[in-house]
N, C-alpha and C positions, 0 to 999 in steps of 0.2 A: 654364646658361641660366636666366634669371630668369622665374618664372611670375607675372607681374604685368601689368597694363594700366593705362592712365591713365584718369581720370574721363571720362565721355561717349564712350568708345571700345569698351567691352565688347560682345561679341556678344549678350548677354542683356539689356542695358539696356532696350531697347524691345520685347522679346519680350512679347506679350500672349496667346500661345496657352495654352490650358489644358493642364496637365501637372504634372510633378514635376521637382525639381532634385536631383541626386545629386552626391556627392563625385567629382571627376574622378580621384582617386587610388585609391579603394577601393570606389566605387559605393554608399556608404551613403546612404540616403534622408535629405535635409536639409530641403527647403522645398517647399511646394505653391504653385502659381501663384495659388491662391485667396487667399493672404496677401501677394501681391506688389502693390506700389503705386509710384507715381512720387513719390519724395521730393525730386526736383529736385537731388540731390547728384551725379549722374553715375554712380551705382553701382546695380545691381539691388538693390532694397530690399524687405524682407519685414517684416511686423509680428510674426511669430512663427515659430519652427521647427516643422517637421512633428512631431506627437506631443505638443506642449506642451498642458498643461491649465492655463490661467491662468498663474501664475508658476512652476508645476511643470514643469521641463524634464527630469525623470528618464527619461522615455520618448522623448527625442529623441536624435539622433546628433551633438549639438553640446556643447561645453564652453566656458566663459568663463574667460579668464585676464587678469589685469592686464597692461597693455602701456605701458611708458614710453619706447619706442623713438622716438616722434615728438616728444619734448620735453615732453609733458604726459601725464598719466595717462588712458588710455582702456581699453576692454575689448575684448580680442581674442576672436574666435570661431574655434575650431578644431574639426576633425572628431573626434568621440569615438572612432571606430574606428581612425584612422591618424595622428592628430595633425597633419593638414595645415592650414595657415593658410587660413581662408575669408574673413575680413574683420574688421569691428568691429561692435559693437552700442552704441546710444545710447538714452537715455531721453527722446527727443523725437518718438516715432512717434505714429501715430494710435491713437485709443481702439478697443477697450477695453484693449489690451495696453500702449500707450504706448511700445512698443519700435520701434526702427529698426535692423534688421539690414542693414548695407551690405556686400554680398558681392561679391567680385571674380569677374567672369565666367569667368576662366581656372581658377577652382577648382571650377566646376560643369559638369555634363553635364545637359542638359535632355532629358527624354523626354515627348513629347506624350501626352495622354490618348487612348485609343482610342475613346471614345464622344463 
């Protein structure tokens, strides 16, 4: 079974509730809804991973890897804990990070904030 969905179909694309996104495979904390924005690409998009400090991602649960599988070079985002594919990151996001993490809804579990 393939764990993928098509653009504009993911369950978390239009989710605007406050909360946190976790890896569906290992429950590692990945993204905060505070950094989610509408990129218009059809994927849940975030300007940075949870735990990032500027460009320093050593305290996050993501890793970046070159990806040439789509016919051009892009940057794949995977879970640091279990190596699950999460999506891709691009350098055309909003300031101040300039990052656009396009993450597949099926790779996430969302947990709403309690407050």
